[in-house]
Structures are given as C-alpha cells and as structure tokens.
C-alpha positions as CSV (number, residue, x, y, z in Angstrom):
1,M,-21.4,-24.6,76.5
2,T,-20.1,-21.7,78.5
3,L,-19.1,-19.9,75.3
4,R,-22.7,-20.2,74.1
5,R,-24.0,-18.8,77.5
6,A,-21.5,-16.0,77.3
7,R,-22.8,-15.0,73.8
8,I,-26.4,-15.2,74.9
9,F,-25.6,-13.0,77.9
10,L,-23.7,-10.6,75.7
11,F,-26.6,-10.4,73.2
12,N,-29.1,-9.9,76.0
13,W,-26.9,-7.3,77.6
14,T,-26.4,-5.4,74.3
15,L,-30.2,-5.6,73.7
16,A,-30.9,-4.2,77.1
17,V,-28.4,-1.3,76.7
18,V,-29.8,-0.5,73.2
19,A,-33.4,-0.5,74.6
20,A,-32.5,1.7,77.6
21,S,-30.6,4.1,75.4
22,S,-33.5,4.2,72.9
23,A,-36.0,4.9,75.7
24,F,-33.8,7.7,77.0
25,I,-33.5,9.3,73.6
26,V,-37.2,9.1,73.1
27,H,-37.8,10.6,76.5
28,L,-35.5,13.5,75.7
29,A,-37.2,14.1,72.3
30,M,-40.6,14.1,74.0
31,R,-39.4,16.4,76.7
32,G,-38.0,18.8,74.1
33,R,-41.4,18.8,72.3
34,I,-43.3,19.4,75.5
35,V,-41.1,22.5,76.2
36,S,-41.6,23.7,72.6
37,L,-45.4,23.3,72.9
38,G,-45.3,25.1,76.2
39,Y,-43.7,28.2,74.5
40,E,-46.2,28.0,71.6
41,L,-49.1,27.8,74.1
42,G,-47.8,30.9,76.0
43,K,-47.6,32.8,72.7
44,A,-51.1,31.7,71.7
45,R,-52.5,32.8,75.1
46,Q,-50.8,36.2,74.7
47,E,-52.3,36.6,71.2
48,Q,-55.7,35.6,72.6
49,A,-55.5,38.2,75.3
50,R,-54.4,40.8,72.7
51,L,-57.3,39.9,70.4
52,R,-59.8,40.1,73.3
53,E,-58.6,43.6,74.1
54,V,-58.9,44.6,70.4
55,K,-62.4,43.2,70.4
56,R,-63.4,45.1,73.5
57,V,-62.0,48.4,72.0
58,L,-63.8,47.7,68.7
59,E,-67.1,47.0,70.5
60,L,-66.8,50.3,72.3
61,E,-66.0,52.1,69.1
62,S,-69.0,50.4,67.4
63,A,-71.3,51.4,70.2
64,S,-70.2,55.0,69.9
65,Y,-71.0,55.1,66.2
66,K,-74.6,54.1,66.9
67,T,-75.4,57.3,68.9
68,P,-77.3,60.0,67.0
69,E,-74.7,62.6,67.8
70,R,-71.9,60.6,66.4
71,V,-73.9,59.8,63.2
72,E,-74.6,63.6,62.8
73,I,-71.0,64.5,63.2
74,F,-69.9,61.8,60.8
75,A,-72.6,62.9,58.2
76,R,-71.6,66.6,58.5
77,T,-67.8,66.3,58.5
78,L,-66.9,63.3,56.4
79,L,-69.9,63.2,54.1
80,G,-70.6,66.9,53.8
81,M,-74.3,66.5,54.5
82,E,-76.6,69.2,55.9
83,P,-80.1,69.3,57.2
84,P,-82.7,69.5,54.4
85,G,-84.2,72.8,53.5
86,P,-87.9,73.5,53.7
87,D,-88.2,73.0,49.9
88,R,-86.8,69.4,50.2
89,I,-89.3,68.2,52.9
90,V,-92.3,66.3,51.5
91,I,-95.2,65.5,53.8
92,V,-96.9,62.2,53.1
93,N,-100.5,61.8,54.1
94,A,-100.8,58.2,55.3
95,K,-104.1,56.8,56.3
96,I,-104.2,55.3,59.7
97,P,-105.5,51.7,59.7
98,N,-109.0,51.2,61.2
99,E,-109.8,54.9,60.4
100,K,-113.2,55.3,58.7
101,P,-113.3,57.5,55.6
C-alpha cells in the first residue's frame, strides 16, 4: 500500500510542478506582451502628437489661403491672371424685387 501512496504522491507532486511551471511561463509571456504593447502605445501617441501638429499647421495654412490678398497673389503669380480691362466688364441690369415698373 505504501508503494501506491508513493506513486500517487509522486504523480500529484509532478502535476503541481508542471502546473506551477506552466503558470510561470504564461506569466512571463503575458508580461512580455504587456511591455511590447507599451512600446507600441508610446509610438502611437508620438504619431498622434505629430499628426495633431501637422493638422494645426495645415489649418493655419488653409486659413491664410482664404484671405483676399493671398487669393490675389496666387492668381497673379501662379495662374498669370490680371484685373480685367474696361472692355471685359459687362454691366448687368437686374431688377430689384418689389420694384414697380
């Protein structure tokens, strides 16, 4: 009977060691994944900050393009446009609503 008890003890002891070792290995794997995700999160936050700065710069640039002076400079330099001559101006006689003929 003692041989049987010794085998049961040895089996239980082996099972406990395997379970503890497996738990430790899983813990190490999860810890490594957490560290890896931490680095990825840091990189993503840096990219987010960079993109926010790019967005801010582009919004400022977009606002500057909406000013009449900037439109005129763009039209004259890049498009080669000039103010129309007197022969190109057409006056349109529009009737004002609620005006009696």
